[in-house]
C-alpha positions in Angstrom: 0.0 0.0 0.0 1.5 3.4 -0.9 2.5 5.5 2.1 0.1 8.3 0.9 -2.8 5.9 1.6 -1.7 5.3 5.1 -1.2 9.0 5.8 -4.6 9.9 4.4 -6.1 8.4 7.5 -3.5 9.8 9.9 -5.1 11.6 12.9 -3.8 15.1 13.1 -3.2 17.7 15.8 -3.5 21.2 14.2 -1.2 23.0 16.5 -2.0 26.5 15.2 -5.2 27.7 13.5 -8.0 30.3 13.7 -11.8 30.3 13.5 -13.6 30.6 10.2 -16.2 32.9 8.7 -19.6 31.3 8.5 -21.3 34.2 6.7 -21.8 34.3 3.0 -18.9 35.7 1.0 -18.9 37.2 -2.4 -16.1 36.4 -4.9 -14.0 39.4 -4.1 -14.1 38.7 -0.4 -13.4 35.0 -0.9 -10.4 35.7 -3.1 -8.9 38.3 -0.8 -9.0 35.8 2.1 -7.1 33.3 0.1 -4.1 35.5 0.1 -2.0 37.4 2.6 -2.6 40.7 0.8 -4.8 43.5 2.1 -6.2 44.5 -1.3 -7.1 42.9 -4.5 -4.8 42.4 -7.4 -4.7 44.4 -10.6 -7.9 44.6 -12.7 -8.2 41.5 -14.9 -6.3 39.2 -12.5 -7.7 36.7 -9.9 -6.3 35.5 -6.6 -7.5 32.1 -7.6 -4.8 32.0 -10.3 -2.2 31.0 -7.7 -0.9 27.9 -6.0 -3.6 28.3 -3.3 -6.3 28.8 -6.0 -5.2 25.7 -7.9 -5.2 23.7 -4.7 -8.7 24.9 -3.9 -10.0 23.7 -7.3 -8.2 20.4 -7.0 -8.6 19.4 -3.3 -11.5 21.3 -1.9 -13.8 20.8 -4.9 -14.3 17.0 -4.1 -15.1 17.8 -0.5 -18.0 19.8 -1.8 -19.2 17.2 -4.2 -17.5 18.6 -7.4 -15.0 16.9 -9.6 -11.3 17.7 -9.1 -10.2 20.9 -10.9 -13.7 22.3 -11.1 -13.7 25.8 -12.6 -13.5 28.7 -10.1 -16.9 29.9 -11.1 -18.4 26.4 -10.6 -16.6 26.0 -7.2 -17.9 29.3 -5.9 -21.4 28.6 -7.1 -21.4 25.2 -5.3 -20.1 26.8 -2.2 -22.9 29.4 -2.2 -25.6 26.7 -3.0 -24.5 24.6 0.0 -24.3 27.7 2.3 -21.2 28.7 4.2 -22.1 26.6 7.2 -22.5 23.4 5.4 -19.4 24.0 3.2 -17.4 24.6 6.3 -18.8 21.5 8.0 -17.7 19.4 4.9 -14.3 21.0 4.5 -13.3 21.0 8.2 -14.8 17.5 8.8 -12.6 16.1 6.1 -9.3 17.4 7.7 -9.0 14.5 10.0 -7.9 16.7 12.9 -8.7 15.4 16.4 -7.3 18.4 18.2 -7.2 22.1 17.3 -5.0 24.7 19.0 -6.8 27.9 18.3 -5.3 31.4 18.5 -8.2 33.6 19.7 -6.5 36.9 19.4 -7.1 37.6 15.7 -10.3 39.4 14.8 -12.2 39.5 11.6 -15.9 40.2 10.8 -18.0 37.1 11.0 -15.5 34.7 12.6 -17.2 31.9 14.5 -16.4 30.9 18.1 -13.6 28.4 18.7 -16.2 26.0 20.1 -18.2 26.1 16.8 -15.0 25.6 14.8 -14.4 22.4 16.9 -17.9 21.2 16.3 -17.6 21.6 12.6 -14.2 19.8 12.5 -15.2 17.1 15.0 -12.2 18.0 17.1 -11.3 19.1 20.6 -10.4 22.7 20.9 -7.5 24.2 23.0 -6.9 27.8 23.4 -3.7 29.7 22.6 -3.5 33.1 24.2 -2.0 36.0 22.1 0.0 38.0 24.4 -0.2 41.3 22.6 -4.0 41.1 22.8 -3.8 40.7 26.5 -1.6 43.8 26.9 -4.0 45.8 24.7 -7.0 44.6 26.8 -5.3 45.7 30.0 -4.5 49.1 28.5 -8.1 49.5 27.5 -9.2 48.9 31.1 -7.6 52.1 32.2 -4.6 50.9 34.1 -1.9 53.5 34.6 1.7 53.3 33.5 3.0 52.4 37.0 0.6 49.4 37.2 0.8 48.1 33.6 3.8 45.8 33.9 2.5 44.0 37.0 -1.0 43.8 35.6 0.3 42.2 32.4 2.3 39.6 34.3 -0.7 38.7 36.5 -3.1 38.5 33.5 -0.8 36.2 31.6 -0.3 34.0 34.7 -4.1 33.8 35.1 -4.4 32.6 31.4 -2.4 29.4 32.2 -5.6 28.0 33.7 -7.4 28.0 30.4 -4.7 28.0 27.7 -2.3 25.4 26.5 0.2 28.0 25.2 1.0 31.6 24.4 1.7 33.3 21.1 3.6 36.5 20.2 3.4 38.5 17.0 6.5 40.5 17.8 7.6 39.9 14.3 4.8 42.2 13.2 5.2 44.8 15.8 8.9 45.2 16.6 10.8 42.4 14.9 12.3 39.2 16.4 15.5 40.7 17.8 14.1 40.4 21.3 16.4 41.0 24.3 17.9 38.1 26.1 17.0 39.5 29.5 13.7 40.9 30.7 13.6 44.7 30.9 13.9 46.3 34.4 10.7 47.5 36.1 11.7 51.1 35.7 12.2 50.6 32.0 8.8 48.9 31.7 7.2 51.8 33.5 8.7 54.4 31.2 7.7 52.4 28.1 4.2 52.1 29.4 4.0 55.8 30.0 5.2 56.5 26.4 2.8 53.9 24.9 -0.3 54.9 27.0 0.2 58.5 26.1 0.0 57.7 22.3 -3.6 56.6 22.6 -3.4 53.0 23.8 -5.7 53.8 26.7 -9.2 53.0 25.5 -8.0 50.4 23.0 -7.2 52.9 20.3 -3.7 51.7 19.6 -2.0 48.4 19.0 1.0 47.3 21.1 4.1 48.3 19.2 6.3 49.4 22.1 9.4 47.1 22.1 10.0 47.1 25.8 6.4 46.2 26.7 6.5 43.3 24.1 9.8 42.1 25.6 8.3 42.3 29.1 5.3 40.2 28.0 7.4 37.6 26.2 9.7 37.2 29.2 6.7 37.0 31.6 5.3 34.1 29.4 8.7 32.3 29.4 8.6 32.2 33.2 5.2 30.5 33.2 6.5 27.3 31.6 3.9 26.9 28.8 4.9 26.7 25.2 5.4 30.1 23.4 4.5 30.2 19.7 6.4 32.8 17.8 5.3 34.1 14.4 8.2 33.9 12.0 8.6 34.2 8.3 6.1 35.6 5.8 2.7 37.1 6.6 0.6 40.0 5.6 1.9 43.5 4.5 2.1 44.7 8.1 5.3 42.6 8.3 8.8 43.6 7.5 10.0 40.2 6.3 13.7 40.7 7.2 12.7 41.3 10.8 10.8 38.0 10.9 13.9 35.8 10.4 13.8 33.3 13.3 17.6 33.4 13.5 17.2 36.9 15.2 16.0 34.9 18.2 19.3 33.3 18.9 20.3 35.7 21.9 16.9 35.0 23.5 17.1 31.2 22.9 20.6 31.1 24.5 19.3 32.7 27.6 16.0 30.8 28.1 15.3 30.4 31.8 15.3 26.8 33.2 11.5 27.1 33.7 10.7 28.2 30.2 8.6 25.9 28.0 9.2 25.0 24.3 9.5 27.9 21.8 7.5 27.0 18.8 8.4 28.8 15.5 5.3 29.3 13.3 5.2 29.3 9.6 9.0 29.9 9.1 9.0 30.2 5.2 11.2 31.4 3.5 13.4 30.9 6.6 12.5 27.3 7.2 16.1 26.2 6.9 17.1 28.8 9.6 14.2 27.4 11.8 15.4 23.9 11.2 18.9 24.9 12.4 17.4 26.5 15.5 15.5 23.3 16.3 18.7 21.3 15.7 20.8 23.5 17.9 18.3 24.3 20.7 16.4 21.4 22.1 13.6 23.5 23.4 12.8 24.8 19.9 10.0 23.3 17.7 8.6 24.5 14.4 5.7 24.1 12.0 5.2 25.0 8.3 1.6 26.2 8.7 0.6 29.0 6.3 3.6 28.1 4.0 2.1 24.7 3.0 -1.1 26.3 1.6 0.7 29.0 -0.4 3.5 27.0 -1.9 0.9 24.4 -3.1 2.5 21.8 -5.4 6.0 22.7 -4.0 5.0 21.8 -0.4 7.0 18.6 -0.5 10.2 20.6 -1.4 9.7 22.9 1.7 9.0 19.9 3.9 12.1 18.1 2.6 14.3 21.2 3.1 13.0 21.5 6.7 13.7 17.8 7.5 17.2 18.1 6.2 18.3 19.3 9.6 15.4 19.6 12.0 15.1 16.7 14.4 11.9 14.7 13.6 10.7 15.1 17.1 10.8 19.0 16.7 8.5 19.3 13.7 4.7 19.8 14.2 1.7 20.0 11.9 -0.3 23.2 11.6 -2.6 24.6 9.0 -2.8 28.3 10.2 -6.3 28.1 8.6 -8.0 31.5 9.0 -11.4 32.7 7.9 -11.8 30.3 5.0 -12.3 26.6 5.9 -10.6 25.9 2.6 -7.3 26.9 4.3 -7.7 24.3 7.1 -8.6 21.7 4.5 -5.7 22.5 2.3 -3.3 22.7 5.1 -4.2 19.1 6.1 -4.3 17.6 2.6 -1.2 19.2 1.3 0.7 18.4 4.4 -0.2 14.7 4.2 0.7 14.5 0.6 4.0 16.4 1.0 5.1 14.4 4.0 4.2 11.1 2.2 6.2 12.2 -0.9 9.3 13.0 1.2 9.1 9.8 3.2 8.5 7.7 0.1 11.6 9.2 -1.5 13.6 8.2 1.6 12.1 4.7 1.3 13.1 4.5 -2.3 16.7 5.4 -1.2 16.6 2.7 1.5 17.2 5.5 4.1 14.6 4.1 6.5 12.1 1.4 6.9 8.3 1.5 6.3 7.9 1.3 10.1 10.2 4.2 10.6 8.2 6.2 8.0 4.9 5.6 9.7 6.4 6.4 13.1 7.8 9.7 12.0 4.5 10.6 10.3 2.7 9.9 13.5 5.1 12.0 15.4 5.0 15.0 13.1 1.2 14.7 12.5 0.1 14.5 16.1 2.5 12.9 18.6 5.0 15.8 18.9 2.3 18.3 19.5 0.7 16.1 22.2 4.1 16.0 24.0 4.9 19.8 23.5 1.6 21.0 24.8 0.7 18.2 27.2 -2.4 17.3 25.3 -4.4 14.2 26.3 -4.1 11.1 24.2 -6.4 10.6 21.3 -9.6 8.7 22.3 -9.0 5.0 22.0 -5.2 5.2 22.1 -3.1 3.8 24.9 
């Protein structure tokens, strides 16, 4: 039996994703959500003419009862006829995910609740707390500069009761050259005063003060839960060169003993740098979520390049599905196919056994995430 057939039924832990929109979407809105762009392409072009668009027509169409490679117009008409709720139920239900780790800090009109996402996917849901959102919420509550630092630390500690991990989007806000040591209390107070006086009070500004982000990151590290870090490409708010995970080396060298794993998200085009970090720093793990969807038929190449150096126990599965259930679906399908293709090439070279291949697929697909986040075993497993 081809390895791809075995992996098609592999239970997955999606270690980083977001809720989906269950409201009707017209074609422009659908196409825009298929990209990382903030605005549509030039007149006469379509965002469906891309690796992600090809993948939707090939792999999402059958989930909605259409033949593979259905025309874009036919696909969107079928999606509309089913209704967004039923389309989402079919696409999410076919992912084969048994656990979803959901980042609840990203907003968009019409996003469903994490619980409803889990119901549609037939999966257990676990929350990931976005630390910048926590700081912004505290600022909006009216806390003054002298109390912000302590309030942030207390609020993050309180989140450990309901979350399995934290996430930072420092890559978007200040870059990943985070300091190796936590900022002093006086420095945090001065930074809070600067930031609050720019309009953060009342929730009018996003957190972009480097000292406060560093304070929140170090506060999380002391709590022992995994910390997810956005790295690599994303939307136009990001300066790509500041999202290179190798910028984290000073922080990784100085991790406190109580720190949990640092999980690098997305990574592309810096997936080889991320693989090196996982190789050199045992508490580093990584995923290729987001990248898998957007490189499409080249997903196997990116997986292979990552596995050149990253320990197999440090690589996790994620879709980074957001807003469109198609992205969760593609993240699962393309991941399975890419991993199968890589492992089959190793089998052809007699680099491992079939048992090895299945064991590594199980680790990367679910087992590593269960260990990193302390998740319960899959129902029915030992």
